[in-house]
GULODREN-299733 format. One record per residue (C-alpha): x negated, z negated, y. Coordinates in Angstrom, 3 decimals. Layout:
<atoms>
X,Z,Y .
...
</atoms>
This chain:
<atoms>
15.667,48.162,-76.768 .
14.846,48.223,-73.322 .
11.349,47.604,-72.834 .
10.505,44.239,-70.673 .
8.294,44.317,-67.671 .
4.668,42.848,-68.631 .
4.629,39.008,-67.982 .
2.442,39.331,-65.165 .
4.553,41.845,-63.277 .
7.261,38.977,-63.795 .
5.144,36.346,-62.825 .
4.178,38.187,-59.669 .
8.007,38.855,-59.039 .
8.939,35.304,-59.207 .
6.109,34.307,-56.975 .
7.322,36.894,-54.478 .
10.974,35.575,-54.470 .
9.490,31.754,-53.819 .
7.418,32.953,-51.121 .
10.512,34.777,-49.703 .
12.814,31.703,-49.952 .
10.213,29.332,-48.479 .
9.758,31.483,-45.411 .
13.340,31.404,-44.933 .
13.495,27.746,-45.122 .
10.396,27.384,-42.706 .
12.319,29.895,-40.378 .
15.434,27.628,-40.543 .
13.749,24.787,-39.967 .
11.870,26.047,-37.183 .
15.015,27.513,-35.697 .
16.830,24.017,-36.226 .
13.557,22.178,-34.634 .
13.415,24.577,-31.696 .
17.214,24.778,-30.993 .
17.359,20.947,-30.854 .
17.627,19.745,-27.248 .
14.737,17.824,-26.113 .
15.890,14.536,-25.752 .
13.184,11.562,-26.452 .
14.835,8.460,-26.912 .
13.903,5.073,-24.992 .
11.234,2.796,-26.624 .
11.571,-0.494,-27.542 .
10.620,-2.664,-24.471 .
7.116,-4.061,-24.669 .
7.154,-7.432,-23.628 .
4.305,-9.851,-23.238 .
4.129,-13.925,-22.773 .
2.978,-14.621,-19.218 .
0.000,-17.157,-18.877 .
0.905,-20.763,-18.888 .
-0.586,-21.104,-15.669 .
1.006,-18.473,-13.313 .
-0.670,-17.619,-10.327 .
0.165,-19.177,-7.059 .
0.880,-16.303,-4.862 .
1.591,-17.108,-0.873 .
5.087,-16.472,0.590 .
5.754,-15.441,4.103 .
9.291,-15.029,5.503 .
10.564,-11.636,5.671 .
7.675,-9.910,4.077 .
8.481,-7.782,0.909 .
5.641,-6.901,-1.460 .
6.124,-3.175,-2.563 .
4.212,-1.942,-5.551 .
4.035,1.822,-6.450 .
3.448,3.069,-9.987 .
3.439,6.438,-11.525 .
3.526,6.686,-15.354 .
3.052,4.138,-18.123 .
2.002,5.831,-21.407 .
-0.545,4.903,-24.224 .
-1.125,8.716,-24.727 .
-2.113,9.809,-21.258 .
-5.266,8.589,-19.720 .
-4.939,9.703,-16.184 .
-5.975,7.644,-13.482 .
-2.453,6.871,-12.128 .
-0.980,5.874,-15.823 .
-0.906,2.479,-16.888 .
-0.932,1.730,-20.720 .
2.188,-0.183,-21.849 .
0.681,-3.392,-22.225 .
-0.739,-3.301,-18.951 .
2.485,-2.566,-17.205 .
4.262,-5.273,-19.210 .
1.593,-7.722,-18.418 .
2.099,-7.008,-14.945 .
5.915,-7.416,-14.840 .
5.306,-10.732,-16.896 .
3.008,-12.082,-14.298 .
5.265,-11.192,-11.459 .
8.217,-12.759,-13.211 .
6.372,-15.908,-13.766 .
5.177,-16.384,-10.399 .
8.771,-16.140,-9.122 .
8.898,-12.752,-7.963 .
12.607,-11.162,-7.802 .
13.120,-7.501,-7.260 .
15.088,-6.399,-3.900 .
17.349,-3.499,-3.185 .
16.721,-0.686,-0.469 .
19.332,-2.205,1.676 .
17.626,-6.081,1.786 .
14.432,-3.972,2.766 .
16.403,-2.509,5.643 .
17.848,-5.993,6.585 .
14.301,-7.515,6.421 .
12.933,-4.819,8.651 .
15.807,-5.493,11.204 .
14.938,-9.014,11.191 .
17.400,-10.441,8.494 .
14.877,-12.197,6.347 .
17.107,-15.191,5.614 .
18.784,-13.456,2.874 .
15.579,-12.274,1.018 .
14.410,-14.410,-2.017 .
11.421,-16.358,-1.792 .
9.207,-14.065,-3.122 .
10.728,-10.548,-2.738 .
9.532,-7.701,-4.793 .
9.978,-3.818,-4.369 .
8.839,-1.980,-7.452 .
8.750,1.722,-6.701 .
7.872,4.945,-9.022 .
6.686,8.051,-7.903 .
7.120,11.748,-9.098 .
9.822,11.202,-11.671 .
7.508,10.993,-14.740 .
9.653,11.257,-18.111 .
8.067,7.740,-18.960 .
10.267,6.374,-15.808 .
13.108,6.393,-18.492 .
11.660,6.416,-21.722 .
9.078,3.673,-21.080 .
9.764,1.720,-17.760 .
13.274,1.377,-17.762 .
13.330,-0.782,-20.984 .
10.870,-3.250,-19.450 .
12.832,-3.467,-16.180 .
15.713,-4.458,-18.164 .
13.898,-6.972,-20.187 .
12.385,-8.837,-17.288 .
15.757,-8.288,-15.179 .
13.934,-6.264,-12.535 .
14.906,-3.209,-10.800 .
13.498,0.037,-9.467 .
13.123,3.017,-7.088 .
12.407,6.392,-8.333 .
10.975,8.635,-5.825 .
11.714,11.860,-7.317 .
9.927,15.473,-6.835 .
13.335,16.946,-7.322 .
11.930,20.420,-8.105 .
10.196,19.252,-11.226 .
13.429,17.426,-12.506 .
14.540,19.842,-15.189 .
17.890,20.733,-16.901 .
19.098,18.501,-19.867 .
17.270,19.242,-23.100 .
14.695,21.263,-21.572 .
10.807,20.098,-22.903 .
8.903,18.530,-19.788 .
6.767,15.832,-18.521 .
9.387,14.725,-15.968 .
13.039,13.614,-16.193 .
15.890,15.750,-16.684 .
19.111,15.675,-14.557 .
20.982,13.692,-17.391 .
18.244,11.226,-17.439 .
18.298,10.732,-13.663 .
22.172,10.214,-13.923 .
21.851,7.542,-16.660 .
19.358,5.718,-14.511 .
21.584,5.616,-11.823 .
24.642,4.445,-14.041 .
22.404,1.817,-15.411 .
22.549,-0.155,-11.925 .
18.822,-0.688,-12.243 .
17.883,2.526,-10.375 .
17.795,3.694,-6.720 .
16.369,7.006,-5.668 .
14.392,8.550,-2.984 .
12.811,11.558,-2.276 .
9.106,12.673,-3.129 .
9.714,16.395,-1.298 .
11.407,19.118,-3.683 .
8.137,21.230,-3.999 .
5.188,19.994,-1.656 .
3.822,17.488,-3.802 .
0.691,19.730,-4.079 .
-2.852,20.546,-2.956 .
-2.771,24.337,-0.997 .
-5.348,26.382,0.607 .
-5.748,25.504,4.400 .
-8.371,27.026,6.348 .
-11.980,26.409,4.744 .
-10.339,23.551,2.261 .
-7.380,22.613,0.300 .
-4.970,19.943,1.385 .
-1.580,18.307,0.623 .
1.053,21.130,1.403 .
3.719,18.606,3.315 .
1.132,17.617,6.084 .
-0.891,20.579,6.807 .
-0.573,24.199,8.300 .
-1.278,26.102,5.156 .
-2.681,29.842,5.087 .
-0.141,32.556,4.789 .
-1.388,35.936,4.177 .
-4.952,34.453,4.829 .
-4.126,32.990,8.228 .
-2.842,29.339,8.958 .
0.797,29.310,9.603 .
2.208,28.507,12.892 .
3.412,24.983,13.949 .
6.982,26.571,14.192 .
6.548,27.788,10.316 .
5.335,24.812,9.334 .
8.525,22.973,10.423 .
10.763,25.473,9.024 .
8.991,25.292,5.719 .
8.886,21.404,5.346 .
12.671,21.150,6.621 .
13.710,23.517,4.078 .
12.374,21.830,1.365 .
13.633,18.273,2.654 .
16.827,19.953,2.704 .
16.505,21.279,-0.664 .
15.469,17.722,-2.009 .
18.515,16.379,-0.532 .
20.771,19.032,-1.879 .
19.477,18.088,-5.402 .
20.597,14.288,-4.852 .
23.893,15.435,-3.825 .
24.480,17.777,-6.758 .
23.094,15.107,-9.385 .
24.316,11.911,-7.872 .
26.892,12.674,-5.407 .
25.302,11.493,-2.266 .
22.212,12.015,-0.143 .
19.501,9.572,-0.145 .
17.769,8.009,3.029 .
14.327,6.849,1.696 .
11.236,9.100,1.337 .
7.802,8.494,-0.117 .
4.924,10.863,1.366 .
2.979,12.729,-1.375 .
-0.412,11.216,-1.762 .
0.415,8.415,0.709 .
-0.642,11.086,3.309 .
1.804,10.976,6.385 .
-0.260,13.247,8.671 .
-3.254,10.938,9.611 .
-5.809,13.662,7.769 .
-3.782,16.529,8.772 .
-5.464,19.700,10.421 .
-3.050,19.528,12.936 .
-2.720,16.600,15.320 .
1.007,17.301,16.163 .
2.083,16.687,12.404 .
1.957,13.043,12.258 .
4.414,13.030,15.275 .
6.595,15.912,14.185 .
7.188,14.716,10.672 .
9.230,11.680,11.406 .
11.581,13.927,13.504 .
11.861,16.244,10.378 .
12.643,13.310,7.999 .
15.437,11.622,10.472 .
16.977,15.476,10.805 .
17.068,15.628,6.881 .
18.805,12.362,6.781 .
16.003,9.945,5.999 .
15.532,6.599,7.680 .
12.514,5.127,6.022 .
9.335,6.201,4.618 .
6.659,4.954,2.574 .
2.963,5.443,2.404 .
0.431,3.939,0.295 .
-0.143,6.204,-3.125 .
-4.034,5.946,-2.503 .
-4.641,2.233,-2.518 .
-6.603,0.126,-3.634 .
-9.253,1.119,-1.043 .
-8.185,-0.600,2.007 .
-6.141,-3.382,3.499 .
-2.420,-3.124,2.762 .
0.256,-5.491,4.271 .
3.515,-6.606,2.785 .
6.435,-4.580,4.565 .
8.058,-6.789,7.377 .
9.759,-6.426,10.625 .
6.303,-5.243,12.254 .
5.900,-2.646,9.599 .
6.830,1.112,11.274 .
9.931,2.490,9.296 .
7.884,5.852,9.009 .
4.857,4.307,7.552 .
6.057,1.340,5.328 .
2.922,0.021,3.163 .
2.803,0.015,-0.416 .
0.337,-1.498,-2.732 .
-0.748,1.479,-4.996 .
-1.240,0.523,-8.848 .
-3.746,2.282,-11.069 .
-4.794,2.582,-14.870 .
-7.594,0.234,-13.719 .
-5.423,-2.386,-11.901 .
-5.851,-5.644,-14.272 .
-3.648,-8.563,-13.811 .
-6.115,-10.319,-11.916 .
-6.696,-7.376,-9.511 .
-2.799,-6.942,-8.887 .
-2.732,-10.738,-8.110 .
-5.841,-10.513,-5.822 .
-4.010,-7.321,-3.752 .
-0.816,-9.182,-3.575 .
-2.273,-12.042,-2.319 .
-4.144,-10.309,0.510 .
-1.027,-8.265,1.418 .
1.098,-11.416,2.302 .
0.612,-12.521,5.819 .
-0.682,-16.038,6.491 .
1.176,-17.929,8.904 .
-0.856,-18.950,11.867 .
-2.495,-22.318,11.125 .
-2.622,-25.155,13.837 .
-5.876,-26.381,12.190 .
-8.606,-23.488,11.583 .
-10.646,-25.643,9.152 .
-7.868,-25.536,6.780 .
-8.144,-21.976,5.872 .
-11.056,-20.282,4.031 .
-14.200,-19.192,5.795 .
-17.023,-17.132,4.979 .
-20.608,-17.131,6.292 .
-22.104,-13.666,7.193 .
-24.995,-12.991,7.705 .
-25.873,-16.468,8.462 .
-24.560,-19.851,7.124 .
-21.245,-21.119,7.814 .
-20.424,-24.985,7.249 .
-16.829,-25.645,7.416 .
-15.760,-29.408,7.430 .
-12.392,-31.408,8.365 .
-12.025,-30.358,12.349 .
-15.533,-28.840,12.479 .
-17.147,-25.279,11.562 .
-20.842,-25.000,12.392 .
-22.646,-21.594,12.545 .
-26.130,-21.420,11.822 .
-29.002,-18.538,11.696 .
-31.843,-18.223,9.515 .
-33.533,-15.333,11.214 .
-33.483,-14.175,14.813 .
-30.251,-12.633,15.554 .
-26.406,-13.478,15.209 .
-24.829,-15.734,12.644 .
-21.092,-15.908,11.969 .
-18.015,-17.686,10.123 .
-15.471,-15.004,9.342 .
-12.062,-15.964,7.781 .
-12.155,-15.266,3.879 .
-9.394,-12.988,2.509 .
-6.971,-14.130,5.174 .
-4.063,-11.873,6.178 .
-3.793,-12.153,9.939 .
-1.603,-8.979,10.422 .
1.146,-11.565,11.852 .
-1.080,-12.956,14.294 .
-0.766,-11.641,17.623 .
-0.350,-13.869,20.653 .
-1.937,-17.030,20.440 .
-4.134,-19.529,22.186 .
-7.198,-20.627,20.703 .
-8.674,-24.279,21.737 .
-12.234,-25.291,20.440 .
-14.568,-27.856,21.852 .
-18.089,-25.610,21.669 .
-21.297,-27.852,21.178 .
-24.890,-26.149,21.412 .
-24.931,-23.540,24.293 .
-28.529,-23.771,25.883 .
-30.664,-21.098,27.380 .
-31.018,-18.278,24.907 .
-28.193,-19.549,22.570 .
-24.944,-18.359,23.319 .
-21.592,-19.041,21.495 .
-19.845,-15.710,20.465 .
-15.907,-15.975,19.534 .
-13.838,-13.078,18.780 .
-9.978,-12.931,18.631 .
-7.652,-10.364,17.469 .
-10.373,-9.248,14.820 .
-8.796,-6.693,12.608 .
-10.627,-7.514,9.456 .
-7.364,-9.278,7.863 .
-4.817,-6.992,9.702 .
-5.875,-3.433,8.554 .
-7.835,-2.192,11.660 .
-11.024,-2.424,12.760 .
-12.256,-3.719,16.263 .
-11.963,-7.178,17.856 .
-12.015,-8.611,21.637 .
-15.082,-10.591,21.921 .
-16.092,-13.549,24.222 .
-19.837,-14.226,24.718 .
-20.334,-17.569,26.613 .
-23.913,-18.311,27.898 .
-25.306,-20.957,29.866 .
-25.027,-18.856,33.197 .
-22.766,-16.095,31.973 .
-19.421,-15.090,30.641 .
-18.889,-11.565,28.971 .
-15.669,-10.330,27.537 .
-16.157,-6.979,25.556 .
-13.928,-5.054,23.241 .
-15.056,-2.920,20.048 .
-11.984,-0.384,18.740 .
-12.172,1.202,15.357 .
-15.934,2.618,14.696 .
-16.576,3.027,18.530 .
-19.141,1.222,20.393 .
-18.893,-1.971,22.060 .
-17.667,-1.813,25.574 .
-17.737,-4.594,28.116 .
-14.696,-5.277,29.911 .
-15.728,-7.968,32.169 .
-19.118,-10.030,33.350 .
-18.793,-12.984,35.070 .
-21.311,-15.730,36.456 .
-20.206,-19.082,35.040 .
-22.331,-22.346,34.352 .
-21.393,-23.490,31.258 .
-22.560,-27.155,30.054 .
-24.233,-27.309,26.616 .
-20.433,-29.024,25.130 .
-17.309,-28.467,26.252 .
-13.657,-27.366,25.751 .
-13.227,-23.715,25.486 .
-9.705,-22.032,25.554 .
-8.908,-18.303,24.769 .
-5.409,-16.875,25.267 .
-4.304,-13.348,24.068 .
-1.059,-12.088,25.076 .
-0.118,-8.489,24.441 .
-2.996,-6.510,26.002 .
-4.615,-9.086,27.846 .
-7.145,-12.141,27.372 .
-7.588,-15.033,29.431 .
-10.814,-17.331,28.809 .
-11.000,-20.867,30.192 .
-14.754,-21.653,29.836 .
-15.786,-25.484,29.897 .
-15.887,-26.868,33.403 .
-15.412,-23.259,34.865 .
-12.355,-21.014,36.652 .
-10.995,-18.632,34.075 .
-11.806,-15.113,33.365 .
-9.093,-12.361,32.547 .
-9.332,-9.094,31.303 .
-7.213,-6.211,29.955 .
-7.930,-4.820,26.335 .
-7.154,-1.683,24.346 .
-3.507,-1.941,23.214 .
-4.863,-0.864,19.701 .
-6.016,-4.327,19.178 .
-2.523,-5.716,18.859 .
-3.114,-8.135,15.962 .
-5.773,-10.105,14.100 .
-7.629,-13.258,13.364 .
-10.913,-15.180,14.842 .
-14.380,-14.973,13.971 .
-16.944,-18.023,15.236 .
-20.621,-16.588,15.915 .
-23.722,-17.210,17.670 .
-26.525,-15.211,19.139 .
-30.004,-17.165,19.158 .
-33.570,-17.439,17.730 .
-34.065,-18.682,14.121 .
-32.721,-22.141,13.304 .
-30.326,-22.396,16.072 .
-26.532,-23.844,15.672 .
-23.610,-23.550,17.386 .
-20.697,-26.229,16.710 .
-17.042,-25.430,17.106 .
-14.999,-28.832,17.009 .
-11.404,-29.545,16.364 .
-10.526,-25.540,16.374 .
-6.728,-25.095,16.687 .
-4.517,-22.288,17.101 .
-0.827,-22.373,18.800 .
1.569,-19.127,19.029 .
2.194,-18.187,22.123 .
6.179,-18.263,22.745 .
</atoms>
């Protein structure tokens, strides 16, 4: 009889066999997992009920509110990625407030003066970079609310179908196009990056970068950027069958901060040569004034409101409210005012400015978008001018129009001065004229293009030309004088100049 192996040896052999089988099974499962194409499904749309009291956001004919988002995810905590719930709350609020999304063709028509075809509250939703979540998370929510979107793709980051990536695949781009909800634009091919420049790092698109340790020439910059734009257009031609004509600047930077002053002027030329006709800025907002896009917006610098992870529904509503232009009001006491640094008392048909301590007091428009206030005539009866107390009225004040500066009219008892302040520069006197002004009388100020004409009470007019960068803006009522003095501005009205 053949001797059987000891029991221990038999058990060891059995265990070895089981381990081998388990290893084969694990290897097989790994092979199946690794060989399966990467194709995450769309998530179910997360929707929320809007407030029963939707915000009463302003309307302005021909002005399109443009928002820009990036990713939407509950697992990515980056500053530009919204949570799914916050994004749903944004869209629910916009829908409840009466906003309707528009197509790029409608934006082009509005820019060309065809505003009559827009809905009452037009909205353009844009999504930058080409994040995978644009398809998996954003698209189902757009579908649920009946909205459309524009995806600005960094085309060099778009991958082949089945490739693991945080960005879209070409198949997903085609699926988005086939849905009818999406239009597309370029965000460059491979220039959405920070690169070394002389002594710093800056955006690759809008700076002369270092090549072999030396700054590239402007001609080299032109060739580099032109080639990138062409590669991006070739991507759209290959994937969608057509080129695109809309562009969004990486980081919202169109050359204003470039290390070469020529680039801001040259970039639109390269964009147009590559087949683009519109370009959007605005990724880095909030952090400044933003206007809704309108016929007054330069087509290579179309503004967008940038949305961040920290943007609450209330914050979004505030930014939209500030972006929509306010029509020129006939009665200036009908719009909100703010007293800084003195006191500002607004009553029907009367604004009174007072100072608590020696210096200047003022009444300034409070969160009123004056970007469409260009040529107008201000009429107001001024009361309280006397020795040592002067009325100070500013027109084309840029606080509500996206620029710094104003044209100022200082009216004393014996002298009238017109001066200007542009950007962060000093105040410069344009005209100083001897004029005897009564304590109370009608003041009329006309601004048209780059000229101002002041009709002081009971005295001949004074005219001056000012810097054409002060091309729009509102009104500020002020005074200069000792403590406990006041100036009254009665029946202040504005009339647009024809």
